[in-house]
C-alpha positions in Angstrom: -23.1 89.0 95.7 -19.8 87.8 97.1 -16.5 87.5 95.3 -16.7 83.8 94.9 -20.1 84.0 93.3 -18.5 86.4 90.8 -15.5 84.3 90.1 -17.4 81.0 90.0 -18.9 82.0 86.6 -15.4 81.5 85.1 -14.5 78.5 87.3 -17.3 76.8 85.5 -17.6 78.3 82.0 -13.8 78.4 81.5 -12.8 75.4 83.6 -10.3 74.2 81.1 -8.8 77.6 80.2 -5.4 78.6 81.7 -6.0 81.0 84.6 -2.4 81.3 86.0 1.0 80.8 84.5 3.7 80.9 87.2 7.3 79.8 87.0 6.6 76.9 84.7 3.4 75.9 86.4 -0.1 76.4 84.9 -3.5 76.1 86.6 -6.8 76.3 84.8 -9.8 78.1 86.2 -11.3 74.7 87.1 -8.1 73.7 88.9 -8.1 77.0 90.8 -11.5 76.2 92.1 -10.8 72.6 93.0 -7.4 73.2 94.6 -8.7 76.2 96.6 -11.4 73.9 97.9 -8.7 71.6 99.2 -7.0 74.5 101.0 -10.3 75.5 102.5 -10.9 72.0 103.8 -7.4 72.1 105.3 -8.2 75.4 107.0 -11.5 73.9 108.4 -9.5 71.0 109.9 -7.3 73.6 111.7 -10.5 74.9 113.3 -10.8 78.2 111.4 -14.3 79.6 111.2 -16.1 82.4 109.4 -14.9 85.8 110.5 -11.5 84.5 111.7 -8.5 86.5 110.4 -5.7 84.9 108.4 -2.5 86.9 107.8 -0.4 86.5 104.7 3.3 87.2 104.8 4.6 85.9 101.5 5.3 87.1 98.0 3.4 86.4 94.8 2.8 82.7 94.2 0.1 80.2 93.2 -0.2 79.1 96.8 -1.1 82.7 97.9 -3.9 82.8 95.3 -5.2 79.4 96.4 -5.2 80.4 100.0 -6.9 83.7 99.3 -9.7 81.9 97.4 -10.0 79.4 100.2 -10.5 82.3 102.7 -13.1 83.9 100.5 -15.0 80.6 100.3 -15.0 80.1 104.0 -15.7 83.7 105.0 -12.3 84.1 106.5 -10.8 87.6 106.5 -7.4 88.0 104.7 -4.8 90.3 106.3 -2.1 90.8 103.7 1.3 92.0 105.0 4.0 93.7 103.0 7.0 91.4 102.8 9.3 94.3 103.3 7.9 94.8 106.8 10.0 93.7 109.7 9.4 93.1 113.4 7.9 96.5 114.5 5.5 96.6 111.6 4.6 93.0 111.7 3.9 93.0 115.5 1.7 96.1 115.1 -0.4 94.6 112.3 -0.7 91.1 113.8 -1.6 92.3 117.2 -4.1 94.8 115.8 -5.9 92.4 113.5 -5.5 89.3 115.8 -5.2 86.5 113.2 -5.3 82.9 114.3 -2.9 81.9 111.6 -0.1 83.4 109.6 0.5 81.9 106.1 4.1 82.3 104.9 7.0 80.5 103.2 10.4 79.3 104.3 12.2 82.4 103.3 10.3 84.4 105.9 10.6 82.1 108.8 13.9 83.7 110.1 11.9 87.0 110.3 8.8 85.6 112.0 10.4 83.1 114.4 12.1 85.6 116.7 8.9 87.6 117.2 6.5 84.7 117.8 6.4 85.3 121.5 5.1 88.9 120.8 2.1 87.5 118.7 -0.3 86.0 121.3 -3.3 85.5 119.0 -1.3 83.5 116.4 -2.0 79.8 117.0 0.0 78.6 114.0 2.5 79.7 111.4 1.8 77.6 108.3 4.0 77.2 105.2 1.9 77.8 102.1 3.5 75.0 100.1 3.0 72.5 103.0 -0.8 72.7 103.4 -2.0 69.1 103.4 -4.2 68.1 100.5 -7.8 67.4 101.1 -11.0 66.7 99.3 -12.2 69.0 96.5 -15.9 69.1 97.4 -17.5 72.5 97.2 -17.6 74.7 100.3 -21.0 75.4 101.7 -20.3 78.4 104.0 -22.7 81.2 103.4 -20.9 84.5 102.6 -22.7 87.7 102.0 -21.7 90.9 100.3 -21.6 92.7 103.7 -19.1 90.2 105.1 -15.5 91.3 105.4 -13.1 89.9 102.7 -9.9 91.6 103.8 -8.3 94.0 106.2 -5.8 96.0 104.1 -3.4 98.0 106.1 -2.5 101.5 104.9 1.1 102.2 103.9 1.6 104.2 107.0 3.3 107.1 105.1 1.8 109.6 107.6 1.8 107.5 110.8 0.9 104.1 112.2 -0.8 102.0 109.5 -4.5 101.5 109.9 -6.5 98.4 108.9 -9.1 99.3 106.2 -12.1 96.9 106.4 -13.1 95.9 102.9 -16.2 93.8 102.3 -17.0 91.4 99.5 -19.5 94.0 98.3 -16.9 96.7 98.2 -14.6 94.6 95.9 -17.5 93.3 93.7 -18.9 96.8 93.1 -15.5 98.2 92.3 -14.1 95.5 90.0 -17.3 95.3 87.9 -16.9 99.1 87.2 -13.2 98.7 86.4 -13.6 95.8 83.9 -16.2 97.8 82.0 -14.2 101.1 82.0 -11.0 99.4 80.8 -12.7 97.1 78.2 -11.2 94.1 80.0 -12.3 90.7 78.5 -11.5 87.0 78.5 -9.3 87.6 75.5 -6.8 89.6 77.6 -3.5 88.2 79.1 -2.4 90.2 82.1 1.3 90.4 83.2 1.0 90.7 87.0 4.2 91.8 88.7 2.5 94.0 91.3 2.6 92.6 94.9 -0.6 90.7 95.9 -0.3 92.1 99.4 -1.4 95.5 97.9 -4.9 96.6 96.9 -3.7 97.3 93.3 -2.4 93.8 92.9 -5.1 91.9 94.8 -8.2 94.0 94.5 -7.7 95.2 90.9 -5.3 92.9 89.0 -6.2 89.5 90.4 -9.9 90.3 90.9 -10.2 91.6 87.4 -8.6 88.5 85.8 -10.9 86.2 87.8 -13.9 88.3 87.0 -13.3 88.4 83.2 -11.8 84.9 82.8 -8.5 86.4 81.4 -5.2 84.6 81.8 -2.6 85.9 84.3 1.2 85.6 83.8 2.3 85.9 87.4 5.7 87.1 88.4 7.0 86.6 92.0 8.1 90.2 92.1 8.9 93.0 89.7 12.3 92.5 88.0 12.7 94.9 85.2 14.7 92.7 82.8 12.2 89.8 83.2 9.2 92.1 82.8 10.6 93.7 79.6 11.4 90.3 78.2 7.9 89.1 78.9 6.4 92.2 77.2 8.6 91.8 74.1 7.5 88.2 73.6 4.2 89.6 72.4 1.5 87.6 74.2 0.7 90.2 76.9 -2.2 92.5 76.3 -2.5 94.2 79.7 0.1 95.5 82.2 -0.4 97.4 85.5 2.4 99.1 87.2 3.5 102.0 89.5 5.4 104.9 88.1 8.8 103.5 89.4 8.2 100.4 87.2 7.6 102.5 84.1 10.7 104.6 84.8 12.8 101.4 85.2 11.3 100.0 82.0 12.4 103.1 80.1 15.9 102.9 81.5 16.1 99.2 80.8 15.0 99.8 77.2 17.6 102.5 76.8 20.3 100.3 78.0 19.3 97.6 75.5 19.3 100.2 72.7 15.6 99.9 72.1 14.5 103.2 70.5 11.0 101.8 69.7 9.9 98.6 71.4 7.7 96.3 69.3 4.8 95.0 71.5 2.7 92.9 69.2 -0.6 92.4 71.1 -0.3 95.0 73.8 -3.6 96.8 74.5 -3.3 98.8 77.7 -0.7 100.0 80.2 -2.1 101.3 83.5 -0.3 103.3 86.2 -1.3 104.3 89.7 -0.5 104.2 93.4 1.8 107.3 93.0 1.9 110.2 90.6 3.2 109.5 87.1 5.4 112.4 85.9 4.5 114.1 82.6 8.1 113.4 81.5 7.8 109.7 82.1 4.4 109.6 80.4 5.8 111.2 77.3 9.1 109.3 77.2 7.2 106.0 77.6 4.9 106.8 74.7 7.9 107.6 72.4 9.7 104.4 73.3 6.8 101.9 73.6 4.1 103.4 71.4 1.5 103.5 74.1 -0.1 106.3 76.2 -0.3 105.1 79.8 -3.7 105.2 81.3 -3.3 106.8 84.8 -5.9 106.0 87.5 -6.4 106.9 91.1 -7.2 104.6 94.0 -6.3 104.0 97.6 -6.4 101.3 100.2 -9.8 102.4 101.6 -11.6 102.7 98.3 -9.7 100.4 95.9 -10.2 102.3 92.6 -11.8 105.8 92.2 -11.0 107.6 89.0 -9.5 106.7 85.7 -8.4 108.3 82.4 -10.6 107.1 79.6 -9.9 103.9 77.6 -11.6 105.2 74.5 -10.8 108.9 74.8 -8.1 111.3 75.9 -5.5 110.3 78.3 -4.1 113.5 79.7 -0.7 113.3 81.4 -0.8 114.6 84.9 -4.5 113.9 85.4 -6.3 110.9 86.9 -9.5 111.2 84.8 -13.1 110.8 85.8 -15.0 108.7 88.3 -15.3 105.0 87.5 -18.8 103.5 87.2 -20.4 103.3 90.6 -18.1 106.0 92.1 -18.9 109.6 92.9 -16.1 112.1 93.4 -16.0 115.8 94.2 -13.6 118.5 95.2 -14.9 119.9 98.5 -14.2 122.3 101.3 -13.8 121.2 104.9 -17.5 120.8 105.2 -17.9 118.6 102.1 -19.5 121.3 100.0 -18.5 121.4 96.3 -16.1 124.1 95.4 -15.9 125.7 92.0 -14.1 123.9 89.2 -10.4 124.9 88.9 -10.1 125.6 92.6 -8.0 123.3 94.8 -9.7 121.4 97.6 -9.8 117.9 99.1 -10.9 115.0 96.9 -13.9 113.3 98.4 -15.3 109.9 97.5 -18.7 108.3 97.8 -19.9 104.9 96.6 -20.3 101.2 97.4 -16.5 100.9 96.8 -15.8 102.8 100.0 -14.6 100.7 103.0 -16.6 100.1 106.1 -14.1 101.8 108.4 -10.8 101.2 110.2 -10.5 98.0 112.2 -10.8 98.6 116.0 -10.4 102.4 115.4 -13.8 104.1 115.6 -12.2 107.5 116.2 -10.0 107.3 113.1 -13.1 106.1 111.2 -15.1 109.1 112.3 -12.3 111.5 111.3 -12.1 109.9 107.8 -15.7 110.7 106.9 -17.9 113.8 106.7 -21.5 114.4 105.9 -22.4 117.1 103.4 -25.4 119.5 103.6 -27.8 116.9 102.4 -26.5 114.2 104.7 -24.5 112.1 102.3 -21.4 110.4 103.7 -18.1 111.2 101.9 -14.7 109.7 102.5 -11.9 112.3 103.0 -9.0 111.0 100.9 -6.5 113.5 102.2 -5.5 114.3 98.6 -5.7 117.8 97.3 -7.0 118.2 93.7 -9.0 120.2 91.3 -11.6 119.4 88.6 -11.5 120.8 85.0 -14.8 122.3 84.0 -14.4 121.5 80.3 -13.4 117.8 80.6 -14.5 116.8 84.1 -11.0 115.4 84.6 -9.5 115.5 88.1 -5.9 116.5 88.7 -4.2 115.7 92.0 -1.8 118.3 93.3 -0.5 116.5 96.5 -1.4 115.2 99.9 -2.9 117.6 102.4 -0.2 116.8 104.9 2.5 117.5 102.2 1.3 121.1 101.6 4.0 123.6 102.4 2.9 126.9 103.8 5.8 129.4 103.5 5.3 133.0 104.7 1.6 132.5 104.2 1.9 131.2 100.6 0.8 127.6 99.7 3.3 125.5 97.9 2.2 122.3 96.3 5.3 120.0 96.1 4.2 118.2 93.0 4.4 121.4 91.0 8.0 121.8 92.0 8.8 118.1 91.5 7.4 118.1 88.0 9.7 121.1 87.1 12.7 119.4 88.6 12.0 116.3 86.5 12.3 118.4 83.4 15.9 119.2 84.2 18.1 117.0 81.9 20.2 115.7 84.8 17.4 114.8 87.2 16.0 111.3 87.3 13.9 111.5 90.5 12.9 114.4 92.8 10.9 115.0 96.0 10.1 118.3 97.7 9.2 118.6 101.4 8.8 121.4 103.9 11.5 122.2 106.5 10.9 124.2 109.6 12.0 127.9 109.4 11.7 130.4 112.2 10.9 133.3 109.9 8.6 131.7 107.4 7.2 128.7 109.2 8.3 126.4 106.5 10.6 126.5 103.5 10.7 124.1 100.5 13.7 121.8 100.2 14.5 119.3 97.4 15.9 115.8 97.3 17.2 114.8 93.9 18.6 111.7 92.3 20.7 112.4 89.2 20.7 110.4 86.0 23.6 108.0 85.5 26.5 109.9 84.0 25.0 113.3 84.6 26.2 116.0 87.0 24.6 119.1 88.6 25.2 121.2 91.6 22.7 122.3 94.1 23.2 125.9 93.1 22.5 125.0 89.4 19.2 123.2 90.4 18.1 126.2 92.5 18.8 128.6 89.6 16.9 126.4 87.2 13.9 126.5 89.5 14.2 130.2 90.0 14.0 130.7 86.2 10.6 129.0 86.1 8.8 129.4 89.4 7.7 132.2 91.8 10.5 132.9 94.2 8.7 131.5 97.3 8.3 128.1 95.5 12.0 127.7 94.8 13.8 125.1 97.0 16.1 126.7 99.6 18.5 123.8 99.4 19.0 120.6 97.4 20.2 117.3 98.8 21.5 114.7 96.3 20.7 111.0 97.1 21.4 107.7 95.4 17.7 106.8 95.6 14.6 108.2 97.1 13.1 106.2 100.0 10.0 104.4 98.6 7.5 101.9 99.9 6.6 98.7 98.1 4.3 100.5 95.7 6.7 103.2 94.7 5.4 106.0 96.9 8.1 108.3 98.2 8.2 108.1 102.0 8.4 111.8 102.6 8.3 111.5 106.4 11.7 109.9 106.2 13.0 112.8 104.1 11.5 115.2 106.6 13.3 113.5 109.4 
């Protein structure tokens, strides 16, 4: 099955039901189908053929969704690009994926125009809102589950971003498991403020709404005041965010004097893409009356694990494997290690990507075969599994592990402690080179508004609660931590 086969069920059965609300404009499911056919016909007139890549460089909009559906119908491969990227990153992604067309909007032209000579495969840069209308007849292109739907580039937090090849089958398998696990139905209304250039926004939020026939209230970007206003209106039942969004919602509610926000029909808050602190989880529950459901996914696999919808949601954990996904904590050979011990999280299932675009060596490095020959994806995340609950807990990235004087230091443990300090709003811990110990932990801290603390005070606080070798050797105060578009701290920038 391809994605359009899955979505077509609601294009037909819910043709007159609102699918997307966006900045005063509403499209029904039937209109999404018809208008995406028009875009597909326009792409055909431009000579695009099955397998061609089309890069997107634009923020959330109805036009983006219509073009994406058109690509799926024609068997074109979507290459979404983060709109925070500039010349170096754009040139890398475009020249690696070799799209024939870039779809964008007027606001991005000043960024793209100067680098056009460096993009030899790009035949056209097309404005999304100027695609010429065409007939709405159904598209007849045959698209199979094994065909590529998208090349999603990794965030590049550890090096040059790589293009993860995701098929229609990868997405279909994953989203059918997700909607079941999260009890997602046509009765839901999703507030979507995540960027559609990211797997979480595209492969989970949008795909889930089109699969279930639920309505999307789409925001062009996350603006905390607008999102809180939308939630308080009471029609939203489902919201997906990253930890930074939840922290900002908490701060916005405090500024408005909302001790307990009343959210009439809200059913589920979901968080992922970066670790959610225990402190944020608990504060959000007190202020909004909901326990956030934390999940775990990544570009190469879409969604892997989730806390339970009807069951415990344990702060600091990412739950159990979603339907159709297998997960284990393994050693360097892929063998399962005992529960409670820390190892690399490995993923197996039909959600796992085909490999990295034009990078067979990187693909080979990303997988291992266990003793019985099963192929497992090496996530690069360190974690452990609880024997009693089966829940997984992530402790950090392998490359973030600090080894100081022979002792392993997991930055997240130190960061969680720092966040319990009354003056600390955000914290990140990285390793710094040291001639005697190899590495030493150092902390970067953002203070809460109106609060003060010295580096010495923060170090003493850590020393009172941690083994000496885990205590940061120095503390640097920042106005904000460097983060990517999905809220992940860019630790390589701190390390530099």
